[in-house]
N, C-alpha and C positions, 0 to 999 in steps of 0.2 A: 433497532433499525433492521429492516428486512432488506438484505442485499439482493434477494431474489436471484441468487447465483449458485449454480452447481458447478464445481471445478473438480476435475478428476472423478473419483468415485464418491466423494463426500460433498455434502452441501455446506455452505457457510452458515454459521449460527444466525438465528433471528432473535430479535429482542435484545436484552442485555447479554453481554458476553464478556468473559474474562480472557485475558491473554497478555501478550507482550508485543513490543514493537522495537524497531531499531532502524538506523539508516543503512541503505545499501552502500557497500564499499567494495572496491576492487581488492580481492584477496591476493592475487598474484598477477603482477603486471605482465609477465611472460605468457600466462595462460588466458588472461582476460576474464577470469572467473570472478563473479560478484557474489557476495554473501551479505546477509543481514547481520550487522554488528551491534552488540549491546554496549560496546565501548565507544563507538563513534559519536561525536556530539554535534555534527552538522552534516548536511547533504541535501540533494535535490529530490530524493525519493525515499519514502519510509515504507518498510515492509511490516505487515501485520501478521501475527501468529495467534491463533485462538486455542485456548485450553480445550482438551478433549477432541480436537480434530487432528488426525494424523498429519505429519509433516508433508506438505505438498497437496493436502486435501483441499485447502482453501487458500490459494495464493493470491492475496489481495495486497496491492501496493497503492500508496498515495503519492502522487507526483506534484511538486510545486509548479504552478503555472501563473500566468498573468502577473509577472514580476513579484510574486510572493503574496498576491492577494487572494489566491485560491489554491485548493488541492483538488486533484482529479483522481478518482478511483479507477484502477485497472487490474486486470488479470493477465495482461499481455505486455511485456516490457517494450514491445515495439509500437504499442498503441497507448499513448499517454492517458487519454480519457476513454479508454476502451469500454468501460461499464456505464458510461453516460451518467455518472454520479459526480457532482462538483460541490465542494464545500467552499463557501465564500466568506471572507471576513466580514463581520457586521459593518465595520466602518468603511469597507470598500463598496458596499451596496450603494448605488446611486451616483457613483463617480462618473 
């Protein structure tokens, strides 16, 4: 997939890419800091990290939208569908 996105000083990978993902969780209630957790098993937003890209170089998140029928890609936590990329469940198409 070509995200056609450059974030920070690094471009996001194109084609097949290797990496990890985790749900965004609040690290500390008093500070309001959120982090991507490899231990969380649920959430509304998934953070992606790509191998070979420095941390922060390609900050892509997928947010659950449309009652769980779709995911929107974003590079901005304040703009849920900020990259205009939407993944829709096959069974949700045509509802």
